[in-house]
C-alpha positions in Angstrom: -2.0 -2.9 -180.8 -4.1 -0.7 -182.9 -4.5 2.8 -181.7 -8.0 3.9 -180.3 -8.4 7.6 -179.6 -11.4 9.8 -178.7 -11.5 13.4 -179.3 -14.0 16.2 -179.7 -13.2 17.0 -183.3 -11.3 15.1 -186.0 -9.9 16.8 -189.1 -9.3 14.5 -192.1 -6.8 16.0 -194.6 -3.5 17.9 -194.1 -3.7 20.6 -196.8 -3.8 24.3 -195.8 -7.6 24.2 -195.2 -7.4 21.2 -193.0 -4.4 22.5 -191.0 -6.1 25.9 -190.4 -9.2 24.3 -189.1 -7.2 22.0 -186.8 -5.0 24.8 -185.6 -7.9 27.1 -185.0 -9.8 24.4 -182.9 -6.7 23.3 -180.9 -5.8 26.9 -180.2 -9.2 27.4 -178.6 -8.5 24.3 -176.3 -10.6 21.7 -178.1 -9.1 18.1 -178.2 -8.6 17.7 -181.8 -7.1 15.0 -184.0 -5.5 15.7 -187.4 -5.5 12.6 -189.6 -3.3 13.1 -192.7 -0.2 11.6 -194.3 2.8 13.8 -194.9 2.1 15.8 -198.0 3.9 15.5 -201.3 6.0 18.3 -202.5 3.7 20.9 -204.1 5.4 23.4 -206.4 2.1 25.4 -206.9 1.5 28.8 -205.4 -1.5 30.4 -203.8 -2.4 34.1 -203.8 -3.6 34.6 -200.2 -6.0 37.5 -200.0 -5.7 40.1 -197.2 -8.3 38.3 -194.9 -6.6 35.0 -195.3 -3.1 36.6 -194.3 -4.8 38.1 -191.3 -6.2 34.7 -190.2 -2.7 33.2 -190.5 -1.2 36.0 -188.6 -3.8 35.5 -185.8 -3.1 31.8 -185.6 0.8 32.5 -185.3 1.6 30.8 -188.7 2.3 33.8 -191.0 5.4 34.9 -189.2 7.0 31.5 -190.2 6.6 32.0 -193.9 6.2 35.8 -194.4 9.7 36.2 -196.1 8.7 33.5 -198.6 5.7 35.5 -199.8 5.5 38.4 -202.2 3.0 41.3 -201.8 0.4 41.9 -204.5 0.1 45.7 -204.7 -1.3 46.1 -208.1 -3.4 43.9 -210.4 -3.8 44.5 -214.2 -6.3 42.9 -216.5 -5.2 43.0 -220.2 -7.5 41.9 -223.0 -5.1 39.9 -225.3 -7.9 38.5 -227.6 -8.0 39.2 -231.2 -11.8 39.7 -231.2 -13.8 42.5 -232.7 -14.8 44.0 -229.3 -12.0 44.1 -226.8 -12.0 45.4 -223.3 -9.9 48.2 -222.0 -6.9 47.5 -219.8 -7.9 47.9 -216.1 -5.5 48.4 -213.2 -6.4 48.0 -209.5 -4.2 49.4 -206.8 -4.4 48.2 -203.1 -3.6 51.7 -201.8 -6.9 53.0 -203.4 -8.8 51.0 -200.7 -6.4 51.7 -197.9 -4.4 48.5 -198.1 -0.6 47.9 -198.3 -1.4 45.0 -200.6 -4.4 43.0 -201.8 -2.6 39.9 -200.4 0.6 37.8 -200.8 1.6 35.1 -203.2 3.4 32.1 -201.7 4.5 28.7 -202.7 2.2 26.0 -201.2 5.2 24.1 -199.8 6.3 27.1 -197.7 2.8 27.8 -196.5 2.2 24.1 -195.6 5.5 24.0 -193.6 4.6 27.1 -191.7 1.2 25.6 -190.8 2.7 22.3 -190.0 5.3 23.9 -187.6 2.5 25.8 -185.8 0.4 22.7 -185.4 3.1 20.9 -183.7 3.2 23.4 -180.9 -0.4 22.9 -179.8 -0.8 20.4 -176.9 -4.5 19.9 -177.7 -3.7 18.8 -181.3 -3.0 15.0 -181.8 -1.3 14.4 -185.2 -2.0 11.0 -186.8 0.2 10.2 -189.9 -2.3 7.8 -191.4 -5.2 7.7 -193.8 -8.9 7.4 -193.1 -10.3 4.1 -194.6 -14.0 4.3 -193.5 -16.4 6.4 -191.4 -19.1 4.9 -189.3 -21.7 7.5 -188.4 -23.6 7.1 -185.1 -26.1 9.2 -183.2 -23.6 10.9 -180.9 -20.2 10.4 -182.7 -18.4 9.2 -185.8 -15.8 6.4 -185.8 -13.0 6.7 -188.2 -11.3 3.6 -189.2 -7.7 4.0 -190.2 -5.7 2.1 -192.6 -3.3 1.0 -189.9 -6.2 -0.6 -188.1 -6.7 2.1 -185.5 -9.9 4.0 -184.7 -10.5 7.7 -183.9 -13.9 8.6 -182.5 -15.1 12.2 -182.7 -18.2 14.2 -182.1 -17.6 16.2 -185.3 -15.5 15.3 -188.4 -14.1 18.2 -190.5 -13.6 16.7 -194.0 -10.7 18.5 -195.7 -9.9 15.5 -197.9 -10.0 17.0 -201.3 -12.1 16.5 -204.4 -12.5 12.7 -204.0 -13.7 13.2 -200.4 -14.3 10.0 -198.3 -16.1 12.3 -195.8 -18.5 13.6 -198.4 -19.3 10.0 -199.6 -19.9 8.8 -196.0 -22.3 11.6 -195.4 -24.1 10.9 -198.7 -23.7 14.5 -199.8 -24.2 15.1 -203.5 -22.2 17.5 -205.5 -23.3 19.6 -208.6 -20.8 20.6 -211.2 -19.5 20.7 -214.8 -16.4 20.6 -216.7 -14.8 23.1 -219.0 -12.9 22.5 -222.3 -9.9 23.9 -220.7 -6.7 22.7 -218.9 -4.7 24.9 -216.3 -0.9 24.7 -216.6 1.0 25.9 -213.7 4.8 27.0 -213.6 7.2 29.0 -211.5 9.5 31.3 -213.3 12.6 33.4 -213.1 12.8 36.5 -215.2 15.1 39.4 -216.0 12.7 42.4 -215.4 11.1 43.2 -212.0 7.5 42.5 -211.5 6.9 45.6 -209.3 4.6 43.6 -207.0 2.1 43.6 -209.8 0.0 40.6 -211.0 -1.0 40.7 -214.6 -3.8 38.7 -216.1 -4.0 38.4 -219.9 -7.4 37.4 -221.1 -7.2 35.2 -224.2 -9.7 33.4 -226.2 -8.9 30.1 -224.4 -8.8 31.5 -220.9 -6.6 33.7 -218.5 -2.9 33.7 -218.7 -1.8 35.1 -215.3 1.5 36.1 -213.9 1.7 36.6 -210.2 4.7 37.9 -208.2 7.0 35.8 -206.0 9.9 37.0 -204.0 12.8 38.4 -206.1 12.6 38.4 -209.9 10.4 35.3 -209.9 6.7 34.8 -210.7 4.2 32.1 -210.8 2.1 31.4 -213.9 -1.3 29.8 -214.4 -1.9 29.4 -218.1 -5.6 28.4 -218.9 -5.9 27.0 -222.4 -7.7 24.4 -224.6 -6.6 20.7 -223.9 -4.8 20.3 -227.4 -2.8 23.4 -226.7 -1.9 22.3 -223.2 -0.7 19.0 -224.7 1.5 20.8 -227.2 2.9 23.0 -224.6 3.6 20.0 -222.3 5.6 18.5 -225.1 8.0 21.5 -225.4 11.5 21.2 -224.0 12.4 23.8 -221.3 14.0 26.3 -223.6 11.1 26.2 -226.2 8.5 26.5 -223.4 10.3 29.4 -221.8 10.3 31.2 -225.2 6.7 30.5 -225.7 5.8 31.9 -222.3 7.8 35.0 -223.0 5.8 35.4 -226.3 2.5 35.0 -224.6 3.4 37.4 -221.8 4.5 40.0 -224.4 7.9 40.0 -222.8 6.8 42.3 -219.8 9.1 40.3 -217.6 12.0 40.1 -219.9 13.7 36.7 -220.6 12.1 33.7 -218.9 13.6 30.6 -217.3 11.5 27.8 -215.8 11.9 26.4 -212.3 11.3 22.7 -211.5 7.8 21.4 -211.2 5.1 21.7 -213.9 1.4 21.0 -213.1 -1.5 20.4 -215.5 -5.2 20.1 -214.2 -8.4 19.8 -216.3 -10.7 22.5 -215.2 -14.1 22.0 -213.6 -16.5 23.7 -211.2 -18.2 21.9 -208.3 -20.3 22.8 -205.3 -21.8 20.4 -202.7 -25.5 20.5 -202.1 -24.9 20.6 -198.3 -21.8 21.8 -196.6 -22.4 19.6 -193.6 -24.6 16.6 -192.5 -24.5 13.6 -190.1 -21.7 15.1 -187.9 -19.5 15.8 -190.9 -18.6 19.3 -192.2 -16.8 19.8 -195.4 -14.1 22.4 -196.1 -11.9 23.3 -199.0 -12.1 21.2 -202.3 -14.2 18.5 -200.4 -16.9 21.2 -200.5 -16.2 23.2 -203.7 -14.0 23.3 -206.7 -13.4 26.5 -208.6 -11.2 27.4 -211.6 -7.9 29.3 -210.7 -9.3 32.7 -211.7 -9.4 35.6 -209.4 -7.5 33.9 -206.5 -10.7 32.4 -204.9 -10.1 28.7 -204.4 -7.9 28.3 -201.4 -9.2 31.6 -199.9 -12.7 30.2 -199.8 -11.3 27.0 -198.2 -9.6 29.1 -195.5 -12.9 30.9 -194.8 -14.5 27.5 -194.6 -12.1 26.4 -191.9 -12.4 29.7 -190.0 -16.1 29.6 -190.1 -16.5 26.0 -188.8 -13.9 26.7 -186.2 -15.8 29.7 -184.9 -19.2 27.9 -184.9 -17.6 24.9 -183.0 -15.8 27.0 -180.5 -18.9 29.1 -179.7 -21.1 26.0 -179.4 -18.6 24.3 -177.1 -18.3 27.4 -174.9 -22.1 27.3 -174.5 -22.0 23.7 -173.5 -23.6 22.4 -176.7 -23.0 19.5 -179.0 -20.3 20.4 -181.5 -21.6 17.9 -184.0 -25.4 18.8 -183.7 -27.5 19.2 -186.8 -28.3 22.8 -185.8 -24.5 23.7 -186.0 -24.1 22.0 -189.4 -27.2 23.9 -190.6 -25.7 27.2 -189.5 -22.5 26.3 -191.1 -24.2 25.4 -194.4 -26.1 28.8 -194.4 -23.0 30.7 -193.5 -20.9 29.4 -196.3 -23.5 28.9 -199.2 -23.9 32.6 -200.1 -20.1 33.2 -200.2 -19.2 30.1 -202.1 -22.2 30.3 -204.6 -21.6 34.0 -205.3 -17.9 33.7 -206.0 -18.3 30.6 -208.0 -20.9 32.2 -210.2 -18.6 35.2 -210.7 -15.6 33.1 -211.7 -17.8 30.9 -213.9 -19.4 33.9 -215.8 -16.0 35.5 -216.3 -14.6 32.3 -217.8 -17.4 31.7 -220.0 -17.4 35.2 -221.4 -13.8 34.6 -222.5 -14.7 31.4 -224.2 -17.7 32.8 -226.0 -17.6 34.0 -229.6 -21.1 35.7 -229.2 -20.5 39.4 -229.8 -23.1 40.7 -227.2 -21.4 38.6 -224.5 -18.0 40.1 -225.5 -19.5 43.6 -225.3 -21.0 43.0 -221.9 -17.5 41.9 -220.6 -15.9 44.8 -222.1 -18.5 47.2 -220.8 -18.2 45.8 -217.3 -14.4 46.4 -217.3 -14.8 49.8 -218.8 -17.2 50.9 -216.1 -14.9 49.5 -213.4 -12.0 51.5 -214.9 -14.0 54.8 -215.2 -16.1 54.7 -212.1 -14.1 54.9 -208.9 -16.7 54.0 -206.3 -17.7 51.0 -208.3 -14.0 49.9 -208.7 -13.3 50.3 -205.1 -16.4 48.5 -204.0 -15.5 45.5 -206.2 -11.9 45.5 -204.9 -13.1 45.6 -201.3 -15.6 42.9 -201.7 -13.0 40.7 -203.6 -10.3 41.1 -201.0 -12.2 41.5 -197.7 -15.8 40.3 -198.1 -18.3 42.2 -196.0 -19.1 39.1 -193.9 -16.0 37.4 -192.6 -15.4 35.0 -189.7 -13.6 36.3 -186.7 -10.1 35.0 -187.7 -10.1 37.0 -190.9 -10.8 40.0 -188.8 -7.8 39.4 -186.6 -9.7 37.9 -183.6 -9.0 34.6 -181.9 -11.9 32.2 -181.6 
């Protein structure tokens, strides 16, 4: 017989943002369903900024994966273009703003395993290893039809189902965006020189080439380049590709060896016009898509999850409707400024790298020069980048 279940909140999607939302809600005692198939192996990594690490600590997940993560204590930006106007090298140290590290870099598979293990401990969280096939939105609830034939009914649905979101389509929420003439290639590497907990971002004419520490003498790489170059790199054998990466990294990490698992992703940028409507709240890539520059993507998604969790828990504590339009309006207002501001910053930085217009190159160089020379400005930028002034409670170390 097909399963029929009624809960207060259903989360669709089992990535880090969806798992975080489900754990936060169930930890606060709300009857929650997590609808997600077991994830495929993901060799990509995520640079979790300090607020995200604090949230994972607060939810009891970080202790399960801490040893698999490498601290990011220093960040370097190096202008590796051959243009007439080049920016100075800029270095940022976490200790300058009173932090041991800006954050930690971790493989997604370890992060997902830690969140999954924590989720399994929560009696208020019902896990359903299935896929949502359709959503029927009513006045007081949403009925989720599962591929197996079952039904889950909830007062609120948290859509964490990615860039091709069924939840977004069901709510009729439109999205604005554009694509870039770029592809992001991702790799994990072993190398012969230590990284000293330093992330190095080379700015090239085709986009950033970013090396981020992993535990031991290992690093992850995001290489943003033009599609033709990405295709050429993808055709290289392992030895040739390792040599090319070593050349582009100016051998700062010594000899390079590739680990299994390569990724290639065309770059685009997208933001929904509404973060929630008709008893559906969108989080993560269902709500926004951002290039892998400045470690913003998943960190924004985790703040989405923490924010909707906080609003739902507060509303339920006050005896209100957790799927009410007023709650979704507050969620939209809370997330719009953060997402829009960081999306704009990443978009501008990326476009200044691609531009051959000399005044644009000069403006980028001047901005980096000022951050290098003016301490208060540099520290303000670091603080806002790592720990935004307005953060949900989980990012401040408080349970919901």
